[in-house]
N, C-alpha and C positions, 0 to 999 in steps of 0.2 A: 353128663357127668356121673349121675346117681349110679346109672349103672355100670359105669367102668368100676367105681368104686365097690359096689356091689361083688363085678366079676372078681375082683383085687381079693376081695375079703372071703369068697364062698369057694373058688374055684381051687381043685387038686391038681389039676392038670396045665397049670399056664406055668410054662418054662421060660418063655421070651418075649419080654413087652419091649415093643419098639414106637416113643413117642417123637416120631422125625417127620412123619408127614402126615399127620392129623391134625394141625394146626387149623385147619382150615375150619372145623367144627370145635375147638377146645381152645378158647382163647388164652386162659390164664388157668393153670391149677389148681384146686382147691386144698384147705388144710386136711379136709377128712381123705384126699386122694394119698397123700403124704402119710398121714396117721395109718392109712391100711396099707399102705408099703413098709412100712415100719414092723407091722406085725407079720407079713406074710411070710409062708416058709416054703414057696414052689418055685417062684421066680427065679432064675440062674443067670439069666442076661439083662441088663435093662439098657436102653439106649434114649437118650434125651438129644434134643435138638432146638438150640435158640432158647435155651435154659436163661431165665432172667432171674434178678438179684433177690426177690420173695421167692422166688421157686429154688433157688440154689439153698438158700437157708433153712427152709423146709426141709428140703432132699441130706442138707446135710444133717440134723435130728434124727430123719427116718436110717439113715446109714451108721448112728451112733447104735442101735438099735436093732439093725438087721444085721444076720448073720449069713444069709442064705445065697443074696447075689454074690455071685463070683467074676462075673464080666460087666466093667462098667463102661459106657460112652455117652461124653459128655462135650457139648460143644457150647465154649464159653465165650464166645466172640461179643455177647449181649451181658455178660457179667462181669461187675463192677471189680477192682482188687480186694476193696472188703469184703463182697460175697465171696468171691473165691476161695478167700483165706479162711472163711467158716468151714468152704470144704476140705480144705487141704487139712483143716484140725480133726474134722471126722475122721478122715484117713487115718490118723494115729490111733484111733482108739478101735476101727472096726477091725475084724478078724477074719473075712468072710472073701473080702474081693481079690482076687488072684492078678486080675489083668485090667490093665487101667487105659483107656484112650481118651486123652484129651486134645481138642481142637479151640486153638485160638491164642490169641498174645499174650499169654497172663503171665504173673510175676514168678519167675522161675524161683525166687529164693524161699516164698511158701510153700511151694511143692517139696522143694529139696529139705525145708525142715522135717515134713513129714515123713520122706522119703528116710531122714536118719532113724526115726522112731518105729515104723512100720515093718514089721519083720515076717508078714504072709502074702506082700505083692511079689509076684515072679515077674512079671511083664508090663513095661511101660511105653507105650506109644505118643508121642507128641508131636502132633501134625500142626502144620499153617504158622510154625514157629518161628518168626524172623528176629526176636529182640537176642541175639547172642553178642551180648558184650561182655566185657571183663568180669562184672560182677555176677552177670547170669553165669557165665564158665565157670566160675570158681564153686560157687552155690550147687552146681549141675555134681562138679568133681569132687567134692566135698563130700558130697551125698553118695557117691557111688565108691568112695574109698571106704566108709564107714558101714555100709548095708551089703553085708556079705550074701543076703538070702536072695536078692535080684538075679534072674535067669539073663534078661534081655532090657537093654534101654534103646528105643527106636526113635530118630528123630528124621522130622519132615519138614526140612525148611527151604523148599524151593521157593515160596514169595521172595525169598531175598537172596541176589546173586553169590553163590560161594564165595567167587572171589574177595568180596568187600569183608569176609569173615577172617579175621588174620588168623597166620599159621600159629602165633604163640597161643591163639586159644587152644586152637586144636592140638596143639603138642600138651596142655593142662590138661585137656581132657584125656589123651592117651596114655599119660602117667598116671592117670588115677585109674584109669582101665587095668593097666599093668599090675598096679597094687592090688585090685580086687581080686585078680587072678582068675576070676573064674564067669565074670560077667562078660554076654556079649555086647557089645555096641554096635548098631548097624545105624547108616544113614540113607536119605533118600534125596536124591537131589533133584528129583524133578525128571529123569531118566532111568536110571537103576538104582537098587539098594546097593550099599558100602558096608561090609563087614568092616572090624577091624583090622586083620591084616590087610584088606585092600588100601585102609586109610594110608598105609605107609606109601605104598606107590601114587595112591591120589595126593599125599603131601608132595612128591617129588613134583606129578603133574600141575599142581598150583602154586609151587614154588616158578617154575619155567615160564607158566602162564603170568604170574604176576612179574617176571624179569622182563616176559615180552611189553607186557603194558609200562613198564618202568622204560624200555626202549621207544614205546611209542610216546609215551610222554616228554622223553629229553625229546625227540624228532620234532616234538607239535612245538617244546620250547625253544629249540635253536630257530625255527620258522617264523615264530612269533617274535624271536627276538630281532633274526634278520629284517622283519617286515618293518618293526618298530623303528628301528637303528635309520633303516632307509627313508621312513616318514619324518623323522627327526633332523636328520640332515636335509632333506627337502625342505621342511618348515626353516630351518635355519639361514639356508639358501634364500630363501624368498625374504625372509627379516634384513638378512643383510642389503639385499638390494632397495628394501624400504629407508632403511638407514640411509644407505648412499642416496636416494633419490631425496629424503629429506632435508642432508646435509645440503645438495645443492639447492633445496629450496631455500633453505637459511642462508646460504651466502648471495642469492640474489635478492634476497630481502633486504637483508644488509646492505648490500650495494644500494638497493633502491632509498634504503632510508639517509643514508649517507650523502646521496645525492639533493634529498629532499634538503636534508639538514644542512646544506653547505649555507655560508652567508649571502645573502640578497642584498647586492648595491642600490637601495631604493632612490640615491641621489643621483644615478646617472653613470658616468664612465669616466667623469673627472673633467671631459671637455665641455668648457661651457657653450649650449647653443645660440645661434644669433638670436638678437633678443627679435620679438614678433612685432612685427610693422604694426603701427600703430594706424588705427583706423582712420581713416580722412576725416570723420566728425569728431576726431580728438578725444573719442573714450577710451580708458585705459581697457586692456586684454584680459578684461576678470575670468570670461570662461574659459579659456585655455588653461587656466592654474587651476580652476575645480576640477576639469576632465581629468588632470595628470594627477591631481589626489585620487579621486574616485578609483583611477587604473591601480594605482598601489595600494588600496585600500581589498580591492578585489583580489591583489596578487597575495595580499597578506591573509586573507581567508582563506584562500586554495591552498597555499604552504600548509596551513593549520591541518585543513582538512587531510590533505595528502598523509602527512604526519600522522595523524591520529590511525588511519586506515593501515599504514604502513607497521607503525606499533601493534596494531592489531594481528595483522597479517603473522608477524613475528612471535609474537604469543602463541597464536594456534600452532604454528609449526614446531616452536620448540616442547609444546605440550605432545603433540604426535609424535617426536622425537624420542621424548622419554618414555612415554608408554611403550612403544615399540622395543626401546631398550629393555624395559621389564618382562616383555613377551617374551624376549629373547631369552633374557638370564630362566625365566619357566621353564621354558623349551629345553635349554641345557641343564636344567636341575630334573627335570623328567628324565631325561636320557641318564645322567649319571645315575639316577635310583633305579631304571629298569635294568642297568649292567650289574648293580649289585645284587638287586632281586634272582636275575639269573643264575648267578654265581652261587649265592645261598641256595637254591633251589637243587642246582646240579649238584652243589656238595652233600646235602641231605640224601638225597635220592642214591648216591652214589655209598654213602654210610650205610643205608637201608638195604642197598642190593647187597654188600655185603654179609650183611648179619644173615639174609634170606639163603643166600648161597652155605655159607655157614651150617644154618639150619638141614637145608637139602642134604648137607653133606652127611651129616648126622642119622638123618633118617634113612639116607641111603645104604649107609653102612650098617643099618640095624642097631644103631643107638642112641636110643630114646633116653639120654641121660637129662633128668630133671634140673641136676645143678648145671651142665653144662647150657642148656636151655636159658634158664635163669640169667646165668652170666652173661650168655649171648642179648639175652633180653635188655637188662638193666644197664648195659655198658653205654656210659656217655657216648652224645654224638662227637664230642671233642676228641676222642680216642682215636689213635692213629692206628691201623691194622699193620 
């Protein structure tokens, strides 16, 4: 490390310093290194890979003093938002850098703020940048409108599929490029570069692609709807059969219970039995009367047991019937909800498709009208075209 610092301090021929593949022997750059870099007057191209937070803050201090570096390559994958803001703040005061290449998913608002102030940057290239949400696009568009010294802004956003970035976002960017009047805006989608004129054609293509996606989703929704309806109808039929079976079981249990609860004549059929013959020894027939009483008691006990069993069976069958009815109601509610959801999704899809068709028509006609685009974008979903 001391040797590298000495070279930067004393060399008069060093024009290109690349710290992209030397981290096998340099684990962390010292403060002395960045102090030497701040005072160097020969290095024109500087390349940092995997710069960490401490190094980013030290580099920011160096860039505030250095006016010789013209091309800066930075990989900010390991840099926090706070450290990246320190770097972008240094771009506001640096007057030497002409070409800036940034790699990583950093916060666009910080870079956009520095671009509104810096008037010496000519080329800005942003790679592996997939965070293109509404706020990010608005920040970049505002910077493009304000900064008239930039010659080119290039985006490489291949890690995020382009069809996921809305047409509205791209329309905002193209409107900003049109207002700037001189900047060249290019896009790399993982296959080829697209400059601003070809973005118009690309917008039409992406609209067609989106329409194809909508058609595909509609077919998937219709298929799922049919499958779900068929499944729910099958479940309803099964539940109906179960209810019929339970009703039959209840009727059988009720009939059984009624039979058990019928009055029992414990005194006989009303006809008097012939008196038992008295035994020859003259003793009364007491054994026969005890036997009859015992049989009557056994019948009473048996009737009570059967009654209890029948009542328990009736209670179980009734509970099963109520449970089955509740499940049937839930199934019917699921079917109603599924039908309502599909109808709402189809309506929303149709509205969004009309919006994209109108945007594509504007672009195909060469009319990138910010007011018309804003009116289409902000139009309520409840509006009927």
